[in-house]
Every structure is written in structure tokens, then in C-alpha cells.
All heavy atoms as a GROMACS GRO file, in nm:
protein
  479
    1MET      N    1   0.867   1.436   2.676
    1MET     CA    2   0.794   1.311   2.680
    1MET      C    3   0.859   1.232   2.793
    1MET      O    4   0.792   1.153   2.870
    1MET     CB    5   0.797   1.233   2.556
    1MET     CG    6   0.725   1.306   2.434
    1MET     SD    7   0.560   1.356   2.468
    1MET     CE    8   0.475   1.200   2.455
    2LYS      N    9   0.990   1.233   2.805
    2LYS     CA   10   1.056   1.159   2.899
    2LYS      C   11   1.012   1.196   3.038
    2LYS      O   12   1.000   1.116   3.142
    2LYS     CB   13   1.206   1.169   2.890
    2LYS     CG   14   1.294   1.068   2.962
    2LYS     CD   15   1.438   1.086   2.931
    2LYS     CE   16   1.509   0.970   2.983
    2LYS     NZ   17   1.660   0.983   2.943
    3ALA      N   18   0.985   1.332   3.070
    3ALA     CA   19   0.943   1.374   3.204
    3ALA      C   20   0.815   1.323   3.237
    3ALA      O   21   0.790   1.290   3.354
    3ALA     CB   22   0.934   1.546   3.185
    4ILE      N   23   0.727   1.297   3.137
    4ILE     CA   24   0.593   1.236   3.174
    4ILE      C   25   0.612   1.094   3.209
    4ILE      O   26   0.550   1.048   3.308
    4ILE     CB   27   0.495   1.266   3.053
    4ILE    CG1   28   0.460   1.402   3.033
    4ILE    CG2   29   0.375   1.171   3.073
    4ILE    CD1   30   0.380   1.430   2.909
    5ALA      N   31   0.690   1.022   3.123
    5ALA     CA   32   0.708   0.877   3.153
    5ALA      C   33   0.782   0.857   3.291
    5ALA      O   34   0.747   0.755   3.357
    5ALA     CB   35   0.797   0.820   3.044
    6GLN      N   36   0.867   0.946   3.331
    6GLN     CA   37   0.944   0.920   3.460
    6GLN      C   38   0.881   0.985   3.582
    6GLN      O   39   0.936   0.986   3.686
    6GLN     CB   40   1.094   0.962   3.443
    6GLN     CG   41   1.162   0.880   3.340
    6GLN     CD   42   1.307   0.929   3.309
    6GLN    OE1   43   1.342   1.031   3.366
    6GLN    NE2   44   1.386   0.847   3.251
    7ALA      N   45   0.772   1.053   3.563
    7ALA     CA   46   0.705   1.129   3.676
    7ALA      C   47   0.658   1.036   3.777
    7ALA      O   48   0.600   0.933   3.752
    7ALA     CB   49   0.599   1.217   3.629
    8HIS      N   50   0.675   1.074   3.911
    8HIS     CA   51   0.627   1.000   4.013
    8HIS      C   52   0.482   1.014   4.042
    8HIS      O   53   0.408   0.926   4.079
    8HIS     CB   54   0.703   1.016   4.150
    8HIS     CG   55   0.844   0.988   4.138
    8HIS    ND1   56   0.890   0.866   4.144
    8HIS    CD2   57   0.955   1.072   4.128
    8HIS    CE1   58   1.022   0.861   4.138
    8HIS    NE2   59   1.068   0.982   4.122
    9VAL      N   60   0.420   1.135   4.016
    9VAL     CA   61   0.286   1.154   4.019
    9VAL      C   62   0.231   1.152   3.887
    9VAL      O   63   0.259   1.234   3.795
    9VAL     CB   64   0.262   1.300   4.091
    9VAL    CG1   65   0.121   1.329   4.090
    9VAL    CG2   66   0.331   1.302   4.226
   10LYS      N   67   0.136   1.055   3.863
   10LYS     CA   68   0.077   1.038   3.733
   10LYS      C   69  -0.064   1.059   3.736
   10LYS      O   70  -0.144   0.989   3.793
   10LYS     CB   71   0.097   0.885   3.690
   10LYS     CG   72   0.240   0.852   3.662
   10LYS     CD   73   0.306   0.921   3.548
   10LYS     CE   74   0.238   0.876   3.422
   10LYS     NZ   75   0.281   0.940   3.296
   11THR      N   76  -0.114   1.176   3.691
   11THR     CA   77  -0.257   1.209   3.669
   11THR      C   78  -0.267   1.269   3.530
   11THR      O   79  -0.179   1.319   3.470
   11THR     CB   80  -0.315   1.303   3.773
   11THR    OG1   81  -0.250   1.433   3.745
   11THR    CG2   82  -0.283   1.255   3.916
   12ASP      N   83  -0.386   1.247   3.470
   12ASP     CA   84  -0.415   1.306   3.344
   12ASP      C   85  -0.400   1.466   3.343
   12ASP      O   86  -0.352   1.519   3.248
   12ASP     CB   87  -0.558   1.271   3.299
   12ASP     CG   88  -0.575   1.115   3.253
   12ASP    OD1   89  -0.464   1.064   3.229
   12ASP    OD2   90  -0.676   1.074   3.256
   13ASN      N   91  -0.444   1.525   3.455
   13ASN     CA   92  -0.424   1.664   3.452
   13ASN      C   93  -0.283   1.723   3.455
   13ASN      O   94  -0.256   1.800   3.384
   13ASN     CB   95  -0.502   1.734   3.586
   13ASN     CG   96  -0.653   1.723   3.571
   13ASN    OD1   97  -0.706   1.732   3.465
   13ASN    ND2   98  -0.717   1.722   3.682
   14ILE      N   99  -0.204   1.646   3.529
   14ILE     CA  100  -0.056   1.690   3.521
   14ILE      C  101   0.007   1.664   3.399
   14ILE      O  102   0.073   1.732   3.340
   14ILE     CB  103   0.016   1.612   3.651
   14ILE    CG1  104  -0.039   1.661   3.784
   14ILE    CG2  105   0.160   1.634   3.630
   14ILE    CD1  106   0.013   1.584   3.900
   15ASP      N  107  -0.024   1.543   3.340
   15ASP     CA  108   0.039   1.502   3.209
   15ASP      C  109  -0.017   1.600   3.101
   15ASP      O  110   0.058   1.643   3.015
   15ASP     CB  111  -0.004   1.358   3.174
   15ASP     CG  112   0.060   1.256   3.253
   15ASP    OD1  113   0.153   1.300   3.329
   15ASP    OD2  114   0.022   1.138   3.257
   16ALA      N  115  -0.139   1.622   3.108
   16ALA     CA  116  -0.191   1.734   2.999
   16ALA      C  117  -0.128   1.868   3.013
   16ALA      O  118  -0.096   1.932   2.920
   16ALA     CB  119  -0.343   1.750   3.026
   17GLY      N  120  -0.104   1.915   3.133
   17GLY     CA  121  -0.031   2.050   3.162
   17GLY      C  122   0.110   2.035   3.117
   17GLY      O  123   0.158   2.131   3.048
   18THR      N  124   0.172   1.919   3.139
   18THR     CA  125   0.305   1.908   3.083
   18THR      C  126   0.316   1.914   2.932
   18THR      O  127   0.398   1.970   2.882
   18THR     CB  128   0.364   1.773   3.140
   18THR    OG1  129   0.365   1.772   3.287
   18THR    CG2  130   0.519   1.766   3.098
   19LEU      N  131   0.229   1.836   2.873
   19LEU     CA  132   0.219   1.832   2.727
   19LEU      C  133   0.183   1.981   2.666
   19LEU      O  134   0.246   2.011   2.570
   19LEU     CB  135   0.117   1.732   2.679
   19LEU     CG  136   0.160   1.580   2.686
   19LEU    CD1  137   0.041   1.484   2.653
   19LEU    CD2  138   0.267   1.551   2.598
   20ALA      N  139   0.096   2.051   2.731
   20ALA     CA  140   0.068   2.173   2.683
   20ALA      C  141   0.192   2.266   2.694
   20ALA      O  142   0.217   2.345   2.601
   20ALA     CB  143  -0.053   2.242   2.762
   21SER      N  144   0.272   2.258   2.798
   21SER     CA  145   0.380   2.343   2.824
   21SER      C  146   0.488   2.301   2.707
   21SER      O  147   0.549   2.385   2.658
   21SER     CB  148   0.450   2.325   2.960
   21SER     OG  149   0.360   2.368   3.052
   22LEU      N  150   0.505   2.169   2.686
   22LEU     CA  151   0.599   2.132   2.584
   22LEU      C  152   0.564   2.183   2.451
   22LEU      O  153   0.642   2.219   2.367
   22LEU     CB  154   0.613   1.980   2.594
   22LEU     CG  155   0.680   1.921   2.703
   22LEU    CD1  156   0.676   1.766   2.701
   22LEU    CD2  157   0.822   1.959   2.702
   23GLN      N  158   0.423   2.173   2.414
   23GLN     CA  159   0.380   2.226   2.283
   23GLN      C  160   0.392   2.367   2.269
   23GLN      O  161   0.445   2.418   2.156
   23GLN     CB  162   0.225   2.185   2.268
   23GLN     CG  163   0.168   2.236   2.147
   23GLN     CD  164   0.224   2.172   2.009
   23GLN    OE1  165   0.275   2.063   2.021
   23GLN    NE2  166   0.213   2.243   1.911
   24ALA      N  167   0.363   2.436   2.377
   24ALA     CA  168   0.385   2.590   2.371
   24ALA      C  169   0.520   2.633   2.348
   24ALA      O  170   0.551   2.732   2.285
   24ALA     CB  171   0.322   2.653   2.503
   25ALA      N  172   0.625   2.550   2.395
   25ALA     CA  173   0.760   2.579   2.381
   25ALA      C  174   0.818   2.531   2.259
   25ALA      O  175   0.925   2.555   2.219
   25ALA     CB  176   0.843   2.518   2.506
   26GLY      N  177   0.745   2.460   2.184
   26GLY     CA  178   0.786   2.406   2.054
   26GLY      C  179   0.863   2.278   2.058
   26GLY      O  180   0.945   2.248   1.966
   27TYR      N  181   0.856   2.208   2.175
   27TYR     CA  182   0.938   2.081   2.187
   27TYR      C  183   0.876   1.950   2.139
   27TYR      O  184   0.946   1.855   2.130
   27TYR     CB  185   0.979   2.068   2.337
   27TYR     CG  186   1.077   2.156   2.384
   27TYR    CD1  187   1.048   2.255   2.488
   27TYR    CD2  188   1.214   2.172   2.327
   27TYR    CE1  189   1.147   2.344   2.526
   27TYR    CE2  190   1.294   2.266   2.380
   27TYR     CZ  191   1.270   2.354   2.472
   27TYR     OH  192   1.366   2.445   2.520
   28LEU      N  193   0.749   1.956   2.107
   28LEU     CA  194   0.691   1.834   2.051
   28LEU      C  195   0.705   1.830   1.898
   28LEU      O  196   0.683   1.939   1.833
   28LEU     CB  197   0.538   1.828   2.090
   28LEU     CG  198   0.516   1.805   2.248
   28LEU    CD1  199   0.358   1.808   2.271
   28LEU    CD2  200   0.590   1.682   2.288
   29PRO      N  201   0.738   1.713   1.851
   29PRO     CA  202   0.756   1.699   1.704
   29PRO      C  203   0.618   1.709   1.636
   29PRO      O  204   0.517   1.664   1.693
   29PRO     CB  205   0.813   1.568   1.683
   29PRO     CG  206   0.773   1.493   1.814
   29PRO     CD  207   0.764   1.584   1.929
   30GLN      N  208   0.628   1.747   1.511
   30GLN     CA  209   0.499   1.752   1.429
   30GLN      C  210   0.473   1.608   1.387
   30GLN      O  211   0.570   1.527   1.368
   30GLN     CB  212   0.522   1.838   1.306
   30GLN     CG  213   0.540   1.983   1.336
   30GLN     CD  214   0.408   2.054   1.399
   30GLN    OE1  215   0.308   2.018   1.349
   30GLN    NE2  216   0.436   2.129   1.495
   31ILE      N  217   0.345   1.579   1.369
   31ILE     CA  218   0.306   1.438   1.323
   31ILE      C  219   0.274   1.453   1.184
   31ILE      O  220   0.222   1.556   1.120
   31ILE     CB  221   0.204   1.377   1.406
   31ILE    CG1  222   0.072   1.464   1.398
   31ILE    CG2  223   0.241   1.363   1.542
   31ILE    CD1  224  -0.054   1.397   1.440
   32TRP      N  225   0.287   1.343   1.100
   32TRP     CA  226   0.246   1.342   0.963
   32TRP      C  227   0.105   1.315   0.950
   32TRP      O  228   0.041   1.219   1.021
   32TRP     CB  229   0.322   1.232   0.894
   32TRP     CG  230   0.288   1.221   0.751
   32TRP    CD1  231   0.316   1.296   0.641
   32TRP    CD2  232   0.198   1.124   0.685
   32TRP    NE1  233   0.269   1.243   0.525
   32TRP    CE2  234   0.172   1.143   0.555
   32TRP    CE3  235   0.123   1.012   0.742
   32TRP    CZ2  236   0.111   1.069   0.470
   32TRP    CZ3  237   0.044   0.941   0.662
   32TRP    CH2  238   0.038   0.973   0.532
   33THR      N  239   0.032   1.386   0.877
   33THR     CA  240  -0.116   1.358   0.856
   33THR      C  241  -0.118   1.334   0.692
   33THR      O  242  -0.070   1.400   0.619
   33THR     CB  243  -0.195   1.485   0.893
   33THR    OG1  244  -0.153   1.605   0.824
   33THR    CG2  245  -0.198   1.496   1.041
   34PRO      N  246  -0.202   1.240   0.661
   34PRO     CA  247  -0.215   1.198   0.526
   34PRO      C  248  -0.293   1.305   0.455
   34PRO      O  249  -0.377   1.370   0.504
   34PRO     CB  250  -0.292   1.067   0.524
   34PRO     CG  251  -0.362   1.056   0.658
   34PRO     CD  252  -0.273   1.140   0.754
   35ASP      N  253  -0.259   1.320   0.317
   35ASP     CA  254  -0.328   1.408   0.237
   35ASP      C  255  -0.475   1.342   0.187
   35ASP      O  256  -0.511   1.232   0.236
   35ASP     CB  257  -0.250   1.453   0.112
   35ASP     CG  258  -0.214   1.329   0.030
   35ASP    OD1  259  -0.250   1.219   0.054
   35ASP    OD2  260  -0.148   1.351  -0.064
   36ALA      N  261  -0.552   1.418   0.119
   36ALA     CA  262  -0.688   1.385   0.088
   36ALA      C  263  -0.687   1.258   0.017
   36ALA      O  264  -0.770   1.167   0.020
   36ALA     CB  265  -0.764   1.502   0.021
   37GLU      N  266  -0.599   1.248  -0.086
   37GLU     CA  267  -0.584   1.134  -0.175
   37GLU      C  268  -0.554   1.009  -0.100
   37GLU      O  269  -0.614   0.898  -0.122
   37GLU     CB  270  -0.483   1.154  -0.284
   37GLU     CG  271  -0.468   1.046  -0.387
   37GLU     CD  272  -0.598   1.009  -0.465
   37GLU    OE1  273  -0.690   1.104  -0.462
   37GLU    OE2  274  -0.602   0.910  -0.532
   38THR      N  275  -0.467   1.012  -0.003
   38THR     CA  276  -0.433   0.905   0.084
   38THR      C  277  -0.545   0.854   0.171
   38THR      O  278  -0.583   0.737   0.184
   38THR     CB  279  -0.314   0.935   0.168
   38THR    OG1  280  -0.203   0.970   0.087
   38THR    CG2  281  -0.272   0.815   0.249
   39GLU      N  282  -0.623   0.955   0.228
   39GLU     CA  283  -0.730   0.924   0.307
   39GLU      C  284  -0.844   0.857   0.220
   39GLU      O  285  -0.909   0.762   0.257
   39GLU     CB  286  -0.797   1.045   0.360
   39GLU     CG  287  -0.719   1.101   0.485
   39GLU     CD  288  -0.737   1.001   0.606
   39GLU    OE1  289  -0.845   0.947   0.620
   39GLU    OE2  290  -0.641   1.000   0.673
   40ARG      N  291  -0.862   0.902   0.096
   40ARG     CA  292  -0.959   0.837   0.002
   40ARG      C  293  -0.923   0.694  -0.032
   40ARG      O  294  -1.002   0.601  -0.022
   40ARG     CB  295  -0.965   0.913  -0.121
   40ARG     CG  296  -1.071   0.874  -0.223
   40ARG     CD  297  -1.060   0.945  -0.354
   40ARG     NE  298  -0.960   0.896  -0.424
   40ARG     CZ  299  -0.940   0.775  -0.497
   40ARG    NH1  300  -1.047   0.695  -0.492
   40ARG    NH2  301  -0.841   0.748  -0.564
   41LYS      N  302  -0.796   0.675  -0.045
   41LYS     CA  303  -0.745   0.535  -0.079
   41LYS      C  304  -0.765   0.446   0.046
   41LYS      O  305  -0.799   0.332   0.024
   41LYS     CB  306  -0.598   0.538  -0.122
   41LYS     CG  307  -0.588   0.585  -0.267
   41LYS     CD  308  -0.433   0.587  -0.300
   41LYS     CE  309  -0.425   0.646  -0.436
   41LYS     NZ  310  -0.278   0.658  -0.468
   42ARG      N  311  -0.736   0.491   0.168
   42ARG     CA  312  -0.774   0.424   0.290
   42ARG      C  313  -0.916   0.383   0.307
   42ARG      O  314  -0.946   0.265   0.340
   42ARG     CB  315  -0.717   0.499   0.412
   42ARG     CG  316  -0.564   0.514   0.431
   42ARG     CD  317  -0.531   0.585   0.552
   42ARG     NE  318  -0.385   0.588   0.561
   42ARG     CZ  319  -0.325   0.642   0.663
   42ARG    NH1  320  -0.411   0.708   0.751
   42ARG    NH2  321  -0.205   0.643   0.682
   43ARG      N  322  -0.998   0.480   0.277
   43ARG     CA  323  -1.144   0.445   0.294
   43ARG      C  324  -1.182   0.347   0.188
   43ARG      O  325  -1.264   0.259   0.216
   43ARG     CB  326  -1.226   0.580   0.271
   43ARG     CG  327  -1.224   0.663   0.388
   43ARG     CD  328  -1.329   0.776   0.389
   43ARG     NE  329  -1.324   0.857   0.260
   43ARG     CZ  330  -1.247   0.962   0.250
   43ARG    NH1  331  -1.161   0.998   0.349
   43ARG    NH2  332  -1.238   1.033   0.133
   44LEU      N  333  -1.131   0.352   0.065
   44LEU     CA  334  -1.164   0.260  -0.044
   44LEU      C  335  -1.120   0.117  -0.004
   44LEU      O  336  -1.193   0.017  -0.025
   44LEU     CB  337  -1.091   0.297  -0.168
   44LEU     CG  338  -1.119   0.224  -0.295
   44LEU    CD1  339  -1.268   0.222  -0.331
   44LEU    CD2  340  -1.041   0.266  -0.408
   45VAL      N  341  -1.000   0.106   0.044
   45VAL     CA  342  -0.942  -0.024   0.097
   45VAL      C  343  -1.032  -0.080   0.207
   45VAL      O  344  -1.062  -0.197   0.216
   45VAL     CB  345  -0.798  -0.017   0.136
   45VAL    CG1  346  -0.749  -0.143   0.201
   45VAL    CG2  347  -0.716   0.014   0.001
   46ALA      N  348  -1.068  -0.002   0.304
   46ALA     CA  349  -1.145  -0.040   0.410
   46ALA      C  350  -1.283  -0.088   0.366
   46ALA      O  351  -1.336  -0.185   0.424
   46ALA     CB  352  -1.155   0.079   0.525
   47ARG      N  353  -1.347  -0.015   0.287
   47ARG     CA  354  -1.473  -0.053   0.220
   47ARG      C  355  -1.452  -0.192   0.142
   47ARG      O  356  -1.548  -0.274   0.164
   47ARG     CB  357  -1.537   0.040   0.143
   47ARG     CG  358  -1.666   0.020   0.072
   47ARG     CD  359  -1.765   0.016   0.184
   47ARG     NE  360  -1.891  -0.026   0.130
   47ARG     CZ  361  -1.986  -0.110   0.178
   47ARG    NH1  362  -1.960  -0.151   0.301
   47ARG    NH2  363  -2.097  -0.129   0.115
   48HIS      N  364  -1.356  -0.203   0.071
   48HIS     CA  365  -1.333  -0.331   0.002
   48HIS      C  366  -1.330  -0.448   0.087
   48HIS      O  367  -1.390  -0.555   0.069
   48HIS     CB  368  -1.209  -0.314  -0.090
   48HIS     CG  369  -1.172  -0.448  -0.159
   48HIS    ND1  370  -1.242  -0.495  -0.268
   48HIS    CD2  371  -1.071  -0.543  -0.134
   48HIS    CE1  372  -1.177  -0.613  -0.307
   48HIS    NE2  373  -1.081  -0.637  -0.220
   49TYR      N  374  -1.254  -0.424   0.210
   49TYR     CA  375  -1.239  -0.525   0.301
   49TYR      C  376  -1.364  -0.565   0.366
   49TYR      O  377  -1.400  -0.681   0.382
   49TYR     CB  378  -1.142  -0.488   0.414
   49TYR     CG  379  -1.120  -0.580   0.526
   49TYR    CD1  380  -1.047  -0.694   0.513
   49TYR    CD2  381  -1.177  -0.547   0.651
   49TYR    CE1  382  -1.029  -0.776   0.623
   49TYR    CE2  383  -1.163  -0.634   0.756
   49TYR     CZ  384  -1.087  -0.764   0.736
   49TYR     OH  385  -1.075  -0.851   0.850
   50GLN      N  386  -1.457  -0.466   0.396
   50GLN     CA  387  -1.585  -0.490   0.448
   50GLN      C  388  -1.668  -0.572   0.356
   50GLN      O  389  -1.741  -0.665   0.397
   50GLN     CB  390  -1.653  -0.361   0.484
   50GLN     CG  391  -1.607  -0.283   0.594
   50GLN     CD  392  -1.659  -0.150   0.621
   50GLN    OE1  393  -1.734  -0.105   0.531
   50GLN    NE2  394  -1.632  -0.086   0.728
   51VAL      N  395  -1.669  -0.541   0.227
   51VAL     CA  396  -1.754  -0.604   0.139
   51VAL      C  397  -1.713  -0.756   0.116
   51VAL      O  398  -1.792  -0.837   0.108
   51VAL     CB  399  -1.748  -0.537  -0.010
   51VAL    CG1  400  -1.807  -0.615  -0.121
   51VAL    CG2  401  -1.819  -0.398  -0.006
   52VAL      N  402  -1.569  -0.769   0.106
   52VAL     CA  403  -1.522  -0.916   0.094
   52VAL      C  404  -1.557  -0.998   0.218
   52VAL      O  405  -1.605  -1.104   0.209
   52VAL     CB  406  -1.370  -0.908   0.077
   52VAL    CG1  407  -1.315  -1.046   0.079
   52VAL    CG2  408  -1.338  -0.843  -0.057
   53ARG      N  409  -1.546  -0.936   0.334
   53ARG     CA  410  -1.592  -1.005   0.458
   53ARG      C  411  -1.730  -1.045   0.452
   53ARG      O  412  -1.775  -1.149   0.496
   53ARG     CB  413  -1.553  -0.916   0.585
   53ARG     CG  414  -1.414  -0.932   0.621
   53ARG     CD  415  -1.379  -0.889   0.768
   53ARG     NE  416  -1.464  -0.949   0.866
   53ARG     CZ  417  -1.502  -0.895   0.981
   53ARG    NH1  418  -1.453  -0.779   1.014
   53ARG    NH2  419  -1.577  -0.952   1.062
   54HIS      N  420  -1.814  -0.948   0.414
   54HIS     CA  421  -1.952  -0.975   0.407
   54HIS      C  422  -1.995  -1.080   0.309
   54HIS      O  423  -2.074  -1.156   0.341
   54HIS     CB  424  -2.030  -0.843   0.377
   54HIS     CG  425  -2.178  -0.860   0.366
   54HIS    ND1  426  -2.264  -0.872   0.469
   54HIS    CD2  427  -2.256  -0.868   0.259
   54HIS    CE1  428  -2.391  -0.888   0.431
   54HIS    NE2  429  -2.388  -0.877   0.296
   55ARG      N  430  -1.921  -1.080   0.195
   55ARG     CA  431  -1.966  -1.172   0.086
   55ARG      C  432  -1.911  -1.314   0.121
   55ARG      O  433  -1.965  -1.414   0.062
   55ARG     CB  434  -1.928  -1.138  -0.048
   55ARG     CG  435  -1.995  -1.003  -0.093
   55ARG     CD  436  -1.976  -0.975  -0.237
   55ARG     NE  437  -2.011  -1.088  -0.308
   55ARG     CZ  438  -2.055  -1.099  -0.428
   55ARG    NH1  439  -2.086  -0.980  -0.491
   55ARG    NH2  440  -2.089  -1.190  -0.497
   56THR      N  441  -1.804  -1.329   0.195
   56THR     CA  442  -1.745  -1.458   0.226
   56THR      C  443  -1.781  -1.516   0.360
   56THR      O  444  -1.727  -1.606   0.394
   56THR     CB  445  -1.592  -1.452   0.205
   56THR    OG1  446  -1.538  -1.354   0.293
   56THR    CG2  447  -1.550  -1.411   0.055
   57ARG      N  448  -1.870  -1.444   0.433
   57ARG     CA  449  -1.894  -1.499   0.570
   57ARG      C  450  -1.973  -1.632   0.543
   57ARG      O  451  -2.056  -1.642   0.451
   57ARG     CB  452  -1.971  -1.399   0.644
   57ARG     CG  453  -2.112  -1.365   0.615
   57ARG     CD  454  -2.176  -1.270   0.698
   57ARG     NE  455  -2.321  -1.268   0.674
   57ARG     CZ  456  -2.383  -1.171   0.625
   57ARG    NH1  457  -2.322  -1.069   0.585
   57ARG    NH2  458  -2.509  -1.187   0.596
   58PRO      N  459  -1.971  -1.716   0.647
   58PRO     CA  460  -2.044  -1.844   0.645
   58PRO      C  461  -2.206  -1.815   0.652
   58PRO      O  462  -2.234  -1.726   0.743
   58PRO     CB  463  -1.991  -1.922   0.758
   58PRO     CG  464  -1.888  -1.836   0.824
   58PRO     CD  465  -1.883  -1.709   0.761
   59VAL      N  466  -2.269  -1.878   0.594
   59VAL     CA  467  -2.419  -1.869   0.604
   59VAL      C  468  -2.464  -1.947   0.718
   59VAL      O  469  -2.434  -2.075   0.724
   59VAL     CB  470  -2.486  -1.927   0.467
   59VAL    CG1  471  -2.633  -1.908   0.478
   59VAL    CG2  472  -2.431  -1.840   0.350
   60THR      N  473  -2.550  -1.896   0.799
   60THR     CA  474  -2.591  -1.961   0.913
   60THR      C  475  -2.747  -1.993   0.912
   60THR      O  476  -2.826  -1.925   0.845
   60THR     CB  477  -2.573  -1.882   1.051
   60THR    OG1  478  -2.624  -1.757   1.049
   60THR    CG2  479  -2.418  -1.882   1.066
   0.00000   0.00000   0.00000
């Protein structure tokens, strides 16, 4: 990642190639992805937020 940030030539193609090389070599860290239950809870909270916003919006 530091190589991409400090590169003098910045293009998407070059950065993509660098990232692909780092991934192939196993140098990129794994990211955390939420499980199905966490995703369900996130959707539920987001939907609740939408409903509350809808119900409390000013009447025009």
C-alpha cells in the first residue's frame, strides 16, 4: 500500500496492477465481513431509521 501512495506515476491501471501483485503474493490483509445475523440487524436498524424519518418529517 505504501508503494501505491508514494508512486510518482498515479493511474488506476498501474495501481490496480500493483494491488493485484500484492494480493497474489499474499501481502494484503484480510478484511472482516459481517455474518448474516449482523447484516440482518444492520438492515433492520436502517429500515427503522427510514420509518422514523418518514413519520417525523414536516408536513408541507
